[in-house]
C-alpha positions, -999 to +999 in steps of 0.1 A: +009+085-125+044+074-111+044+064-073+070+091-066+041+114-080+013+097-062+030+098-028+037+138-033+002+146-040-010+123-008+016+144+010+002+176-003-034+166+004-024+157+041-005+189+048-026+212+074-015+246+059-027+277+082-044+303+062-025+327+045-028+365+059-041+393+033-008+410+030-014+428-005-026+461+010+006+465+030+030+452+000+012+472-024+015+504-004+049+502-003+057+502-039+062+530-063+028+536-079+049+549-109+065+512-115+050+493-143+026+467-130+047+439-146+076+446-129+061+445-092+076+420-070+062+381-064+039+383-033+060+377-003+038+353+014+027+332-017+066+328-023+076+322+010+046+295+011+059+280-019+096+276-006+081+263+028+064+236+009+093+226-016+113+224+016+092+202+034+089+177+000+129+176+001+130+167+040+103+140+036+124+126+007+155+126+031+138+109+055+125+083+035+159+074+018+172+075+052+153+048+068+170+012+070+143-004+046+146+021+023+183+028+018+194-004+016+200-005-022+163-004-035+163-018-073+128-013-081+096+002-064+064-006-074+030+005-059-007+002-056-033+015-034-028+000-005+006-019-009+040-011-019+070-034-032+107-032-028+129-050-046+165-051-031+199-061-034+199-079+002+173-089+025+167-085+065+174-117+085+149-143+081+123-138+109+113-168+130+083-192+121+054-183+142+011-183+138-006-162+114-020-129+130-054-127+110-075-112+138-108-128+151-126-154+137-160-148+126-184-153+098-190-138+065-225-124+075-209-108+105-176-097+089-201-079+063-217-059+092-186-048+106-164-038+078-165-005+059-166-023+025-181-054+009-163-085+011-154-104-022-152-142-024-138-162-052-163-181-068-135-204-074-126-222-048-160-207-031-168-205+003-138-199+029-130-227+056-125-194+079-133-162+080-114-136+102-116-097+106-087-074+120-099-042+137-076-010+142-073+003+107-100+023+087-127-001+072-112-030+088-092-060+076-108-094+061-092-125+056-103-158+039-086-190+049-088-219+026-071-254+033-048-273+011-068-293-014-066-306-052-057-273-069-043-255-041-013-268-027-002-260+008+020-232+011+049-231+037+043-196+050+008-199+059+003-237+059-028-228+040-039-236+003-050-198+001-052-168+016-072-141+008-069-106+021-091-074+016-090-041+032-097-004+021-065+005+000-079+039-007-078+049+027-049+029+039-023+039+010+008+023+022-006-005+046+008-034+032+045-038+023+065-065+003+103-068+004+119-092-027+153-105-034+166-102-072+155-138-072+119-131-073+097-122-100+079-089-098+054-087-127+030-060-130-004-071-146-040-061-153-069-083-140-101-073-155-085-038-165-071-028-127-035-029-120-022-059-100+014-073-091+025-108-093+054-118-070+070-157-074+097-179-078+115-170-044+104-164-008+096-128-002+090-108+032+057-098+039+048-070+063+022-045+080+027-007+084+012+005+117-023+023+106-013+055+120+022+057+108+044+057+078+071+030+067+069+013+102+076-025+097+053-038+127+049-077+116+074-098+091+073-131+077+079-152+046+054-152+018+056-175-013+033-169-047+015-136-042-011-116-064-020-083-052-044-064-072-069-033-067-105-038-071-126-007-071-112+010-038-102-024-023-066-038-021-068-077-024-040-097-017-040-136-029-011-158-011-005-196-020+016-218-035-003-221-069+012-206-101+004-174-118-026-188-142-042-202-111-038-170-093-055-153-118-080-174-127-089-172-089-090-133-088-111-129-120-139-152-101-139-128-069-177-118-066 
């Protein structure tokens, strides 16, 4: 399903429509009973509701296009459950370097009791060096941090060998965003039969959106090579300096 269709479907599911009154008896009473049934007017309430819904969709599209992050010549738009990737002709100014905001340090056992999902850990490279949980979004967010080592070179943006992030993409449909320039490779893949996106070749911007809002960039930083993939209802993000095949091998080892 195209991303626009998926977005419009979500919008239709989220709209809180008031109950439609039963206007049929009053409408039908005013009609000429001798007029053939096939020529009766389309019910006014239903037609008004349809027109209102179409207008809302048009307004939503106009608001989306009016945002600075979207109207800035978006060349391509890619989407997964929980993440979007926008390729633009120009990028915003580089943000200043700062510490990672991963949440509260914890253990895998404690994290499993706090999160609204079962954490997945890659068998390669194995147990993480640090575990963090971020609260404030439905289901929570898990981060697994791995120090640089053989096979996991140090990434400039995170200063780690690997950063694995997991959250419920099915209930946080656009929580993570990517903004990539024309020099960044953006490739659609499938990992174990499920959709994935690989970004590499040039630094790109990574940001979160506020859990309760839409298209609000709250934290922006530069990322290196990233593999985004769906696994059931989870959105999993692998970030590091490793190449495509290494990232795919790590993703396939998630257990």
